N, CA and C of each residue as an Amber inpcrd file, in Angstrom:
protein
   231
  46.3800000  73.3930000 -13.4960000  46.2550000  74.4490000 -14.4890000
  47.0230000  75.6860000 -14.0140000  47.6000000  76.3540000 -14.9420000
  48.3380000  77.5650000 -14.6350000  47.3600000  78.6950000 -14.3190000
  47.7540000  79.5340000 -13.3700000  46.9030000  80.6570000 -12.9900000
  47.2020000  81.8960000 -13.8240000  48.4810000  82.1510000 -14.1060000
  48.8660000  83.3270000 -14.8680000  49.2030000  82.9560000 -16.2980000
  49.7440000  83.9130000 -17.0180000  50.1470000  83.6750000 -18.4080000
  51.4920000  82.9680000 -18.4390000  51.6310000  82.0070000 -19.3480000
  52.9170000  81.3650000 -19.5390000  53.9210000  82.4070000 -20.0200000
  55.1600000  82.2830000 -19.5800000  56.2130000  83.2230000 -19.9270000
  57.1250000  82.6040000 -20.9740000  57.2480000  83.2730000 -22.1130000
  58.0560000  82.7810000 -23.2170000  59.3510000  83.5840000 -23.3090000
  60.4650000  82.8830000 -23.5090000  61.7580000  83.5130000 -23.7520000
  62.0250000  83.3750000 -25.2460000  62.0900000  84.5120000 -25.9450000
  62.2090000  84.5040000 -27.4100000  63.3000000  85.4680000 -27.8850000
  63.7940000  85.2290000 -29.1100000  64.7640000  86.1380000 -29.7190000
  64.1010000  87.4950000 -29.9520000  64.9210000  88.5210000 -29.8750000
  64.4570000  89.8960000 -30.0650000  65.5480000  90.6260000 -30.8260000
  65.1910000  91.6570000 -31.5300000  66.1880000  92.3960000 -32.3140000
  67.2950000  92.9770000 -31.4360000  67.0160000  93.1750000 -30.1590000
  68.0070000  93.7400000 -29.2410000  68.5650000  92.6940000 -28.2740000
  68.3220000  91.4120000 -28.5200000  68.8280000  90.3510000 -27.6410000
  67.7800000  89.2730000 -27.4340000  67.3380000  89.1350000 -26.1830000
  66.3270000  88.1420000 -25.8250000  65.2130000  88.8240000 -25.0520000
  63.9880000  88.3640000 -25.2600000  62.8310000  88.9970000 -24.6280000
  62.0350000  87.9850000 -23.8170000  61.4050000  88.4800000 -22.7660000
  60.4320000  87.7110000 -21.9870000  59.0720000  88.2640000 -22.3610000
  58.1900000  87.3860000 -22.8380000  56.8500000  87.8080000 -23.2500000
  55.8180000  86.9040000 -22.6060000  54.7620000  87.4950000 -22.0800000
  53.6310000  86.7190000 -21.5890000  52.8690000  86.1550000 -22.7780000
  52.3200000  84.9640000 -22.6310000  51.5720000  84.3220000 -23.7140000
  50.4550000  85.2440000 -24.1960000  50.4050000  85.4580000 -25.4900000
  49.3720000  86.2960000 -26.0870000  49.6920000  87.7800000 -26.1090000
  50.7550000  88.1990000 -25.4480000  51.1400000  89.6140000 -25.4360000
  51.8800000  89.9690000 -26.7170000  51.6590000  91.1770000 -27.2150000
  52.3850000  91.6290000 -28.3900000  53.6890000  92.3140000 -28.0000000
  53.7220000  92.9350000 -26.8330000  54.9240000  93.6150000 -26.3580000
  55.6840000  92.7290000 -25.3860000  56.9920000  92.9070000 -25.3830000
  57.8430000  92.1680000 -24.4550000  57.7260000  92.7670000 -23.0530000
  57.7460000  91.8950000 -22.0490000  57.7550000  92.3470000 -20.6680000
  59.1160000  92.9450000 -20.3360000  60.1710000  92.2880000 -20.8420000
  61.5410000  92.7340000 -20.5750000  62.4310000  92.2580000 -21.7160000
  63.3790000  93.0930000 -22.1320000  64.3650000  92.7380000 -23.1490000
  65.7430000  92.8400000 -22.5100000  66.5420000  91.7680000 -22.6550000
  67.8830000  91.7260000 -22.0720000  68.8830000  91.2210000 -23.1110000
  70.1660000  91.2660000 -22.7610000  71.2210000  90.8780000 -23.7010000
  71.3570000  89.3720000 -23.8800000  71.1940000  88.5980000 -22.7910000
  71.4560000  87.1580000 -22.8800000  70.2070000  86.3260000 -22.6280000
  70.2090000  85.1270000 -23.2160000  69.0980000  84.2000000 -23.0050000
  69.0570000  83.7540000 -21.5470000  70.2150000  83.5500000 -20.9460000
  70.2870000  83.1120000 -19.5460000  69.5850000  84.1050000 -18.6240000
  69.8360000  85.3800000 -18.8350000  69.2050000  86.4260000 -18.0350000
  67.6870000  86.4430000 -18.2580000  67.2690000  86.2620000 -19.5000000
  65.8390000  86.2420000 -19.8200000  65.1540000  85.0480000 -19.1580000
  65.8280000  83.9070000 -19.1240000  65.2600000  82.7160000 -18.4810000
  65.0510000  82.9620000 -16.9890000  66.0230000  83.5860000 -16.3420000
  65.9060000  83.8780000 -14.9130000  64.7070000  84.7860000 -14.6330000
  64.5240000  85.7920000 -15.4520000  63.4000000  86.7230000 -15.2840000
  62.0800000  85.9950000 -15.5180000  62.0230000  85.1920000 -16.5760000
  60.7990000  84.4450000 -16.8890000  60.4420000  83.4800000 -15.7540000
  61.4440000  82.8350000 -15.1580000  61.1910000  81.9060000 -14.0550000
  60.6310000  82.6190000 -12.8390000  61.1610000  83.7930000 -12.5270000
  60.6450000  84.5760000 -11.3880000  59.1780000  84.9370000 -11.6050000
  58.8620000  85.4150000 -12.7980000  57.4830000  85.7990000 -13.1170000
  56.5720000  84.5790000 -13.0530000  57.0160000  83.4620000 -13.6400000
  56.2030000  82.2390000 -13.6610000  55.9580000  81.7080000 -12.2540000
  56.9580000  81.7870000 -11.3980000  56.7810000  81.3470000 -10.0040000
  55.7380000  82.2100000  -9.3030000  55.8260000  83.5210000  -9.4990000
  54.8650000  84.4440000  -8.8720000  53.4480000  84.2220000  -9.3860000
  53.3150000  83.9040000 -10.6670000  51.9960000  83.7370000 -11.2810000
  51.5250000  82.2830000 -11.2920000  52.3630000  81.3770000 -10.8050000
  52.0790000  79.9410000 -10.8300000  51.7250000  79.4960000 -12.2490000
  52.6390000  79.8220000 -13.1690000  52.4360000  79.4670000 -14.5810000
  53.6540000  78.6980000 -15.0840000  53.8560000  78.6510000 -16.3870000
  54.9380000  77.8860000 -16.9910000  55.9140000  78.8020000 -17.7170000
  57.1320000  78.2820000 -17.9350000  58.0910000  78.9600000 -18.8020000
  58.2420000  78.1300000 -20.0670000  58.4390000  78.8040000 -21.1750000
  58.6930000  78.1730000 -22.4700000  59.9100000  78.8740000 -23.0590000
  61.0200000  78.1450000 -23.1910000  62.2500000  78.7250000 -23.7000000
  62.3960000  78.3450000 -25.1670000  62.4580000  79.3490000 -26.0220000
  62.5930000  79.1440000 -27.4570000  64.0710000  79.2560000 -27.8340000
  64.5020000  78.4260000 -28.7700000  65.8650000  78.4980000 -29.2810000
  65.9850000  79.5760000 -30.3350000  67.1680000  79.6890000 -30.9070000
  67.4010000  80.6920000 -31.9520000  66.4970000  80.4770000 -33.1600000
  66.0890000  79.2240000 -33.4000000  65.2280000  78.9200000 -34.5520000
  63.7530000  79.1720000 -34.2630000  63.4160000  79.5850000 -33.0430000
  62.0400000  79.9070000 -32.6880000  61.2530000  78.7600000 -32.0890000
  61.7940000  77.5470000 -32.1390000  61.0930000  76.3820000 -31.5940000
  61.3240000  76.2780000 -30.0890000  60.3090000  75.8000000 -29.3810000
  60.4430000  75.6080000 -27.9400000  61.4540000  74.4980000 -27.6950000
  62.4570000  74.7810000 -26.8600000  63.4920000  73.7970000 -26.5850000
  63.5000000  73.3560000 -25.1300000  62.8320000  74.0950000 -24.2570000
  62.8010000  73.7500000 -22.8330000  61.6530000  74.4910000 -22.1680000
  61.3810000  74.1110000 -20.9380000  60.3470000  74.7880000 -20.1720000
  60.1630000  74.1400000 -18.8230000  59.5450000  74.8550000 -17.9280000
  59.2390000  74.3550000 -16.5900000  57.8580000  74.8060000 -16.1820000
  57.2460000  74.0250000 -15.3000000  55.9380000  74.3690000 -14.7730000
  56.0810000  74.7730000 -13.3120000  55.5420000  75.9160000 -12.9620000
  55.5740000  76.3890000 -11.5850000  54.1590000  76.4990000 -11.0180000
  53.2070000  75.9010000 -11.7180000  51.8180000  75.9330000 -11.2790000
  51.4350000  74.6540000 -10.5810000  50.1670000  74.4450000 -10.4380000
  49.6340000  73.2480000  -9.8080000  49.4430000  72.2070000 -10.9060000
  50.4960000  71.4560000 -11.2130000  50.4990000  70.4900000 -12.3130000
  49.6610000  69.2640000 -11.9400000  48.5830000  68.9610000 -12.6920000
  47.7530000  67.8040000 -12.3660000  48.4590000  66.4720000 -12.6460000
  49.5290000  66.4870000 -13.4300000  50.2960000  65.2770000 -13.7360000
  51.7790000  65.5310000 -13.4770000  52.1910000  65.6410000 -12.2000000
  53.5910000  65.9330000 -11.9100000  54.4950000  64.7780000 -12.3430000
  55.7560000  65.0590000 -12.6120000  56.6700000  64.0000000 -13.0150000
  56.8470000  62.9710000 -11.9100000  57.0420000  61.7220000 -12.3160000
  57.2020000  60.6540000 -11.3300000  58.6310000  60.5120000 -10.8490000
  59.5800000  60.9320000 -11.6800000  60.9690000  60.7760000 -11.2750000
  61.3310000  61.7850000 -10.1930000  62.2080000  61.3620000  -9.3200000
  62.6880000  62.2290000  -8.2430000  64.1080000  62.6540000  -8.5790000
  64.2570000  63.8610000  -9.1410000  65.5690000  64.3290000  -9.6030000
  66.5330000  64.4630000  -8.4860000
């Protein structure tokens, strides 16, 4: 289970935003999605939570878990 709030990367009127799950305000707003993903990953690692990357259409397109996953992947990348 994740300890902190999952970090979502979402579109924002000024670019891309990193928002904690359930938060109304963005933690950080940046110009590029790549930069927002890097920030979200740092926060998720510190909080042992997950990242959820949303595409331009608002749907989740990717994500990673940095918490204590009870069902880790079996493949060895």
